[in-house]
C-alpha positions in Angstrom: 83.8 111.8 95.8 82.5 114.5 97.7 82.2 118.0 95.8 81.0 121.3 96.9 81.5 124.2 94.6 83.8 121.6 92.3 82.3 122.8 88.5 85.5 123.6 87.3 87.0 120.5 88.0 84.3 117.7 88.2 83.5 116.8 84.3 87.5 116.1 83.8 87.9 114.5 86.9 84.9 112.6 85.6 86.1 111.7 81.9 89.5 111.3 83.3 88.2 108.5 85.8 85.9 106.8 83.1 87.6 107.0 80.4 90.8 106.8 80.9 91.6 104.9 84.4 88.9 102.4 84.7 88.9 100.6 81.6 92.6 100.0 82.6 91.9 98.4 85.5 90.5 94.5 84.7 88.9 92.2 86.8 86.7 94.7 88.6 83.4 96.5 87.9 84.5 100.1 88.8 82.0 102.6 89.6 82.2 106.4 90.2 79.8 108.1 92.9 79.5 111.9 93.2 77.8 113.4 96.4 76.8 116.8 96.3 75.0 119.3 98.8 73.8 121.4 95.7 76.5 123.5 94.7 75.8 126.8 93.6 78.0 126.8 91.2 76.2 123.7 89.6 78.9 120.8 90.0 75.3 118.2 90.4 74.4 119.4 87.0 77.7 119.1 85.5 77.5 115.6 86.9 74.0 114.7 85.8 74.8 115.8 81.9 77.7 113.2 82.2 75.6 110.2 83.8 74.1 110.6 79.9 77.4 109.5 79.1 78.8 106.8 81.4 76.6 104.4 82.8 78.7 103.7 85.5 78.5 106.9 86.8 76.3 107.9 90.1 74.9 110.8 92.3 73.7 111.2 96.0 72.1 114.5 95.6 71.5 116.4 99.0 69.1 119.5 99.3 71.6 121.5 101.9 74.7 121.5 103.3 75.0 119.4 106.2 78.6 118.5 106.2 81.5 116.4 105.1 81.3 113.9 107.4 77.3 113.4 106.6 77.6 113.5 103.5 80.5 110.7 103.8 78.3 108.5 105.8 75.0 108.7 103.4 77.5 107.7 100.6 78.8 104.6 102.0 75.9 103.7 102.7 74.9 104.2 98.9 77.9 102.3 97.6 77.3 99.8 100.1 73.4 98.9 100.2 72.3 100.1 96.4 75.5 99.8 94.2 76.3 96.7 95.9 80.1 97.6 96.6 83.2 95.0 97.4 85.3 98.0 97.8 84.4 101.5 98.6 87.5 104.1 98.3 87.6 107.6 98.5 89.3 111.1 97.1 89.0 114.3 96.0 87.5 115.9 92.9 90.3 118.6 92.7 93.1 116.9 91.4 95.3 116.9 94.8 94.7 112.9 94.5 96.2 111.9 91.1 93.3 109.7 89.4 96.1 107.5 87.6 96.6 106.7 91.4 93.9 104.5 92.1 95.1 101.0 90.2 97.7 101.2 92.6 94.9 101.4 95.9 92.8 98.0 93.8 96.3 96.2 93.5 96.9 96.3 97.4 92.8 95.3 97.6 93.4 92.2 95.7 96.9 91.4 97.4 94.7 91.5 101.0 94.6 94.6 101.9 91.0 95.6 103.9 91.9 99.4 104.1 94.4 100.8 101.7 95.8 104.3 102.9 97.5 106.8 100.8 100.4 108.5 102.6 102.1 111.7 102.5 104.5 111.2 105.2 106.2 107.6 104.1 109.0 107.2 101.9 108.1 108.2 98.0 104.9 110.4 99.3 105.0 113.8 99.6 103.3 117.2 100.0 103.6 120.5 98.0 106.2 123.1 98.6 104.0 125.4 97.6 102.7 125.5 100.8 103.2 127.7 103.6 105.2 126.3 106.7 102.8 126.7 109.1 100.2 124.6 107.1 102.9 122.0 106.5 103.9 122.9 110.2 99.8 121.6 111.2 99.8 119.3 109.2 102.9 117.1 110.1 102.8 117.6 113.8 98.8 117.2 113.6 99.5 113.2 112.1 102.1 112.8 115.0 99.9 113.8 117.6 97.4 111.1 116.2 99.9 108.7 116.4 101.0 109.3 119.9 97.8 109.9 121.3 96.2 106.8 119.6 99.0 105.0 119.9 99.5 103.6 117.0 102.8 103.3 115.3 102.3 101.7 112.6 100.4 104.8 110.6 101.6 107.6 109.8 98.7 110.0 107.3 95.8 109.9 109.4 94.1 112.7 107.9 94.7 111.6 103.9 91.3 111.7 102.0 92.5 109.2 99.1 91.8 105.5 100.6 90.3 102.1 99.3 88.2 100.1 102.4 87.6 96.4 101.6 83.3 96.0 102.4 83.2 92.5 104.2 84.3 92.1 107.0 85.3 95.4 109.1 83.6 98.3 106.9 80.5 96.6 107.2 80.7 96.0 111.3 80.9 100.1 111.6 78.4 102.6 112.3 78.7 104.8 110.3 76.4 107.6 111.5 78.4 107.3 114.6 82.3 107.3 113.1 81.1 110.2 110.7 82.3 113.8 112.4 81.1 116.8 110.3 84.5 118.2 109.2 87.7 116.0 108.6 88.0 114.3 111.7 86.1 111.4 110.5 89.3 110.1 109.1 90.7 109.4 111.3 87.9 107.9 113.4 87.4 105.6 111.0 90.9 104.5 110.2 90.9 104.3 114.3 87.5 102.2 113.7 88.9 100.1 110.7 92.2 98.5 113.0 90.1 98.3 116.0 88.2 96.1 114.1 90.5 93.6 112.9 91.5 95.2 109.5 94.7 94.5 107.7 95.7 98.1 106.9 98.2 99.0 104.1 100.4 102.5 103.6 101.4 103.4 100.2 102.6 106.6 98.8 101.2 109.3 97.2 102.4 112.6 95.8 99.5 114.9 97.1 99.3 118.0 94.6 97.9 121.7 94.5 94.5 122.3 94.0 94.4 123.5 90.4 91.6 125.3 90.2 88.6 126.3 93.1 88.8 127.4 96.9 90.3 124.7 99.8 87.1 123.0 102.1 89.5 123.3 104.7 87.8 125.2 108.0 89.2 126.8 111.3 87.0 124.0 113.2 89.0 121.2 111.5 91.5 121.2 114.7 89.5 121.3 117.3 86.9 118.5 115.3 89.7 116.6 115.4 90.6 116.9 119.2 86.8 116.1 120.0 87.5 112.6 118.2 90.6 111.8 120.1 88.8 113.0 123.5 86.2 110.8 122.2 88.3 107.6 121.4 90.0 107.9 124.9 86.9 108.3 126.7 85.3 104.9 125.2 88.4 103.4 125.7 88.4 104.3 129.6 84.9 102.7 129.5 85.0 99.9 127.8 
């Protein structure tokens, strides 16, 4: 769970997951790893206080902000090497991802899926009606561009941040430092690499909610970073 200036959300999210959601997931040991780049609003301090209550809560703290992709590379490595995770799940702290959806991802993992993708653009999935037309257009058309340029017709949501990946098999074959870009485009690159390494993919519908509090982490560089990732993938295809 990546955080930066999520002090208004992180405490309630931790309580929801560790107290209400995780105990109801049977036959699995559920752990929450928060990675934070020393948020100025003290998000990490709240996590440290919650760690005194929940023994399955961990914190990976970076002294300076190095970007979302770099944070995920650090967190995936931590989860696999230090926590010995069988699966790594990613989700946001701001309640745009419903924490009560977590058991649905675990169920698909139990059913054999290597990469479970919370999709907004399949039957049963949705984006907020309150979004402006420009954001809706960019989100929908952006995913269509990924579909066409990467020739991955079976995937409908390339940029969702609500996912679960099985460690043994495809994920442990991936070089995280290569995959994780600085921005949100890492999501597409990781999805592409998982499929390229033979992962069994499964999309499940999710309702993407509005942020309850705090500010969006989307940046103006996201689109350019996405184009860069697409060009890199095509270059690698041509040279292989």
